[in-house]
Structures are given as C-alpha cells and as structure tokens.
C-alpha positions as CSV (number, residue, x, y, z in Angstrom):
1,X,-31.9,-1.0,34.2
2,X,-32.3,-2.0,30.6
3,X,-33.6,1.5,29.7
4,X,-30.2,2.9,31.0
5,X,-28.3,0.4,28.8
6,X,-30.3,1.3,25.7
7,X,-29.9,5.0,26.5
8,X,-26.2,4.6,26.9
9,X,-25.9,2.7,23.6
10,X,-27.9,5.5,21.8
11,X,-25.6,8.1,23.4
12,X,-22.5,6.2,22.3
13,X,-23.9,5.9,18.8
14,X,-24.5,9.7,18.6
15,X,-21.0,10.4,19.8
16,X,-19.5,8.1,17.2
17,X,-21.5,9.6,14.4
18,X,-20.5,13.1,15.6
19,X,-16.8,12.1,15.5
20,X,-17.1,10.7,12.0
21,X,-18.9,13.9,11.0
22,X,-16.0,16.0,12.4
23,X,-13.3,13.8,10.9
24,X,-15.0,13.9,7.5
25,X,-14.5,17.7,7.4
26,X,-18.2,18.6,7.6
27,X,-18.4,22.4,7.8
28,X,-14.8,23.0,6.5
29,X,-13.7,24.2,3.1
30,X,-12.0,21.7,0.9
31,X,-8.6,23.4,1.2
32,X,-8.6,23.2,5.0
33,X,-8.2,19.4,5.0
34,X,-8.5,17.2,8.1
35,X,-5.9,16.3,10.6
36,X,-6.0,13.4,13.0
37,X,-3.3,12.1,15.3
38,X,-3.7,8.5,16.3
39,X,-1.6,5.8,18.0
40,X,-1.6,2.6,16.0
41,X,0.8,-0.4,15.6
42,X,0.8,-2.0,12.1
43,X,2.9,-4.5,10.3
44,X,5.9,-3.4,8.3
45,X,5.6,-2.8,4.6
46,X,8.0,-3.8,1.8
47,X,10.2,-0.7,0.9
48,X,9.1,0.8,-2.4
49,X,10.1,4.0,-4.1
50,X,6.6,5.0,-5.2
51,X,3.0,3.9,-4.7
52,X,0.0,5.1,-6.7
53,X,-3.4,4.8,-5.2
54,X,-6.4,6.5,-6.6
55,X,-9.3,5.9,-4.2
56,X,-13.1,6.2,-4.5
57,X,-14.9,9.5,-4.2
58,X,-16.2,8.5,-0.8
59,X,-14.4,10.7,1.8
60,X,-15.1,8.3,4.7
61,X,-13.7,5.3,2.7
62,X,-10.6,7.4,1.8
63,X,-10.0,8.1,5.5
64,X,-10.7,4.5,6.5
65,X,-8.3,3.2,3.8
66,X,-5.3,5.6,3.9
67,X,-2.1,5.2,1.9
68,X,0.6,4.1,4.4
69,X,4.1,5.5,4.6
70,X,6.4,4.0,7.2
71,X,9.5,5.5,8.8
72,X,12.2,3.0,9.7
73,X,16.0,3.2,9.8
74,X,15.8,6.9,9.1
75,X,14.0,6.4,5.8
76,X,10.4,7.0,4.6
77,X,9.0,4.0,2.7
78,X,7.7,4.5,0.1
79,X,9.6,7.8,-0.4
80,X,7.0,9.0,-2.9
81,X,3.3,8.4,-3.2
82,X,0.7,9.5,-5.7
83,X,-2.9,9.9,-4.5
84,X,-6.2,11.5,-5.4
85,X,-7.4,14.7,-3.8
86,X,-9.3,13.9,-0.7
87,X,-7.2,10.8,0.1
88,X,-5.6,10.3,3.5
89,X,-1.9,9.3,4.1
90,X,-1.0,7.6,7.3
91,X,2.6,8.1,8.4
92,X,3.7,5.4,10.9
93,X,6.9,5.5,13.0
94,X,8.5,2.1,13.0
95,X,11.9,3.5,14.1
96,X,13.3,3.5,17.6
97,X,13.9,7.3,17.2
98,X,11.0,9.8,17.3
99,X,9.8,11.3,14.0
100,X,8.0,14.5,13.4
101,X,6.2,14.7,10.1
102,X,6.0,18.2,8.6
103,X,5.5,20.0,5.3
104,X,8.5,21.5,3.6
105,X,10.5,23.6,3.8
106,X,12.3,23.2,7.0
107,X,11.9,24.8,9.5
108,X,8.9,26.9,8.5
109,X,6.6,24.1,7.2
110,X,4.7,26.6,5.0
111,X,4.3,24.8,1.7
112,X,1.1,23.0,2.9
113,X,-0.3,24.8,6.0
114,X,-1.8,22.4,8.5
115,X,0.4,19.5,7.3
116,X,2.4,19.2,10.5
117,X,2.2,16.6,13.2
118,X,3.3,19.4,15.7
119,X,5.3,16.8,17.8
120,X,7.6,13.9,17.6
121,X,6.0,10.5,17.5
122,X,7.4,7.5,19.3
123,X,7.7,4.1,17.8
124,X,4.3,2.7,16.9
125,X,2.5,6.1,16.8
126,X,1.1,7.4,13.6
127,X,-0.1,10.7,12.0
128,X,-3.0,10.8,9.5
129,X,-3.4,13.7,7.1
130,X,-6.0,14.2,4.3
131,X,-4.6,16.0,1.2
132,X,-7.2,18.2,-0.5
133,X,-4.9,20.4,-2.5
134,X,-3.6,19.2,-5.9
135,X,0.1,19.4,-6.3
136,X,3.4,17.8,-5.2
137,X,4.0,18.3,-1.5
138,X,7.4,17.7,0.0
139,X,7.6,16.6,3.6
140,X,10.4,15.8,6.1
141,X,11.3,14.7,9.6
142,X,11.5,17.9,11.5
143,X,13.9,16.2,14.0
144,X,16.2,15.1,11.1
145,X,15.5,17.4,8.1
146,X,17.5,15.3,5.7
147,X,14.9,12.6,5.9
148,X,12.4,13.5,3.2
149,X,9.6,12.3,1.0
150,X,6.9,13.6,-1.4
151,X,3.1,13.2,-1.8
152,X,1.7,13.9,-5.3
153,X,-2.0,14.8,-5.2
154,X,-4.0,14.6,-8.5
155,X,-7.6,15.4,-9.3
C-alpha cells in the first residue's frame, strides 16, 4: 500500500514539473510568449495611473509574481504599467460585468498576436499573459472597447 502512495506522489511531482516546464515556455521562441487562463480571487488594489515593476531575470519567478491589473467599475487599474520583457501581467475582473482582455486594435486584436483572453471572464476570474516583445502595447475590453489600458515592455 505504501508503494502505491510513493508512486502516486512521484507521478504527481512529475506532472507538476511538466506543467511548470510548459508554462515557462520551454521549446517556444521568445516572441511566442506564454498564455495561461486561471481563476483566482484576490484583494482589490488601490487605483493608480501607472506602475513600474522591473523583475528578476528568472522566468519562473516572473510568472509567480506577475504585475496585477484589476478591472472594476468599467476601469482598468492601473491603466498603464511598465514591465521588463519576460514579465507576466495578471488581469483580474473585479467587476460584476464580464471583461474580455484583448490586444488592440478593436476588433482585430492584431497588435500583439496571442494577447487575447478569447472569452469574457466573470467576476473573480483572471487572465495571465507573459510579454516578451519590447514595445508599448494597448489593450481593451473587447466587450466594451472604450475601456483601455497600456503595457510598456522594456529590455
């Protein structure tokens, strides 16, 4: 019986490591980025107009400690963030209305291919995206295109 428990724990460990390997972008080019959709409830943040976070060079740490942008009362907060290439941004819906995060311009979402949640998120759901391309990237709520923000990515 103990052998099965140990084997199960080893298998679980292998699956977790494989998941981290996939999420870290192993086997992809830097420009492809990584996309993860997750459901998370977090506390609200104080509204700010801009946040600058320049993380470490460790990709796993950058995904584990993303910059957070919340959507509440039809506004993104902070509306603008500045991050380092390879840093993750986590968009959290704290509004009662669904929000669909997508790259500009509306409705084509072509400025940053892959930066698109592909669906509306209910209150408490979140969308995590790793930005690998340097530049200033506009985004919006596809369900209400006037709700916008920017992510500035630096080297």
